[in-house]
Each structure stands twice: as structure tokens, then as C-alpha cells.
C-alpha positions, 0 to 999 in steps of 0.5 A: 384920707377917707374917700369922703375927705378926698372928695370934700377936698377936691370940691373945696379946691374946685371952689377956690379955682373958680373963685380965682378965675382959673376954671374958665372956658379955653383952659387946659389942665396939666396934671403934675400930681398923683392919682389921689389928688387927680381922681375926684378933682379931675371928675370936677374938671371933666368938661375941660381938656386934661393932660397927665404927662407923668401918668403911670409913674411912681413917686420917685419916677415923677420927681426924676421926670420934673427934675429933668424938665427943670434942668432943661429950662 
């Protein structure tokens, strides 16, 4: 996607999150998506605490990280 389309996507997701009541005081966001998804949406959510436990991991490493955590539950 072009950078403009990525921004529009983030704004659309943000609107949907607000409509669903997800964006509200006291909420913390945990990122499980990569940088392409996080960049613009993260800016729109900048007034909320955000964590990215897989920051810096590549796609295969992310899948491995998630598989390990799912096997622990």
C-alpha cells in the first residue's frame, strides 16, 4: 500500500475502534502486528499506553514467539 493508503487504513481502523468502544480512558494497547500496521495507527493512539513485546522481531520470529506463548496456555 502507498503511504497515503496506509494512513487512510489507520484512520478507518481508529474510527472503528472508537465506535466499538475500544478507545477509552484506562485502556492499554498491546501490539501483535508489525510496523506497517503499527506506525500510523500507533500515532492515532499516542495518548494511550502501548506495548510491543515483539518489537524488532521479523515475521518468522514473531510467529515463533506467538506459537510459544500459545503453547504455554
